[in-house]
C-alpha positions as CSV (number, residue, x, y, z in Angstrom):
1,X,0.1,0.0,-0.1
2,X,2.8,2.1,-0.9
3,X,1.3,3.9,-3.2
4,X,-2.2,4.1,-1.9
5,X,-3.9,1.3,-4.8
6,X,-3.6,-1.9,-4.9
7,X,-2.8,-4.0,-8.4
8,X,-3.8,-7.3,-8.3
9,X,-1.5,-9.9,-10.5
10,X,-2.9,-10.5,-14.1
11,X,-3.3,-14.0,-14.9
12,X,-0.8,-15.4,-17.4
13,X,-2.0,-16.3,-20.8
14,X,-2.8,-19.5,-21.9
15,X,-0.8,-21.8,-24.4
16,X,-2.7,-23.1,-27.4
17,X,-3.6,-26.2,-25.7
18,X,-4.7,-24.6,-22.5
19,X,-6.4,-22.3,-24.5
20,X,-8.3,-25.0,-26.4
21,X,-8.7,-27.4,-23.2
22,X,-10.6,-24.6,-21.6
23,X,-12.4,-23.9,-24.7
24,X,-13.5,-27.2,-24.5
25,X,-14.4,-28.3,-20.9
26,X,-16.8,-24.7,-21.0
27,X,-18.4,-25.8,-23.9
28,X,-18.2,-22.8,-25.9
29,X,-16.8,-24.1,-29.2
30,X,-19.2,-25.8,-32.0
31,X,-17.9,-29.1,-33.6
32,X,-15.9,-27.1,-36.1
33,X,-14.9,-24.7,-34.4
34,X,-13.3,-27.8,-32.1
35,X,-12.3,-29.6,-35.1
36,X,-10.5,-26.3,-36.9
37,X,-8.5,-25.8,-34.0
38,X,-7.8,-29.5,-32.9
39,X,-6.7,-29.9,-36.6
40,X,-4.7,-26.4,-35.8
41,X,-2.9,-27.4,-32.8
42,X,-1.7,-30.6,-34.3
43,X,-0.4,-29.2,-37.5
44,X,1.4,-26.7,-35.6
45,X,3.4,-29.6,-33.3
46,X,4.1,-31.9,-36.8
47,X,4.5,-29.2,-39.3
48,X,2.8,-31.2,-42.1
49,X,-0.4,-31.8,-43.4
50,X,0.2,-35.2,-44.3
51,X,1.7,-36.0,-40.9
52,X,-1.3,-33.9,-39.0
53,X,-4.1,-36.5,-41.4
54,X,-2.2,-39.6,-40.3
55,X,-2.5,-39.4,-36.3
56,X,-6.2,-37.9,-36.7
57,X,-7.3,-40.4,-39.1
58,X,-8.4,-37.7,-41.1
59,X,-7.6,-36.7,-45.1
60,X,-5.2,-34.8,-45.9
61,X,-7.1,-32.9,-47.3
62,X,-9.8,-32.2,-45.2
63,X,-6.8,-31.3,-42.8
64,X,-5.8,-28.9,-44.9
65,X,-8.9,-27.2,-44.9
66,X,-9.5,-26.9,-41.3
67,X,-6.5,-25.7,-40.4
68,X,-6.9,-22.2,-39.1
69,X,-4.2,-20.0,-40.1
70,X,-4.8,-16.8,-37.9
71,X,-4.9,-19.3,-35.0
72,X,-1.4,-20.9,-36.8
73,X,0.4,-18.1,-36.7
74,X,-1.2,-17.2,-32.6
75,X,0.4,-20.2,-32.3
76,X,3.3,-19.8,-33.6
77,X,4.1,-16.5,-31.9
78,X,3.4,-18.2,-28.8
79,X,7.1,-18.3,-27.0
80,X,5.9,-21.1,-25.0
81,X,4.7,-23.2,-27.9
82,X,7.6,-25.2,-29.9
83,X,7.3,-26.2,-33.8
84,X,8.4,-29.6,-33.8
85,X,8.8,-30.2,-37.5
86,X,7.7,-33.5,-38.8
87,X,11.0,-36.2,-40.4
88,X,9.2,-35.5,-43.9
89,X,10.8,-32.3,-43.5
90,X,7.4,-30.7,-42.6
91,X,6.1,-30.9,-46.8
92,X,2.5,-32.0,-46.7
93,X,3.2,-34.6,-49.5
94,X,2.8,-32.1,-52.4
95,X,5.5,-30.3,-52.0
96,X,3.7,-27.6,-49.8
97,X,3.9,-27.2,-46.0
């Protein structure tokens, strides 16, 4: 109380996985939004549409359609989220990332 005011500490920002978990638990995402975020989260980890599709049991084209570029950019800019590239060099099988 040296300055006569109290400022409680701000909560720490959540990482991508924590953000997705909180949204799932609260039921605030539609099924399509949940699939988009989950595909994006796995893609951010693998760097490959093909590997993401294999892990999720989806077609690569579906994964490519569902990856949310805005949320992907947010994940990539989050210092706590590291991107591990797949052994295929991050390529999705058709020469694109």
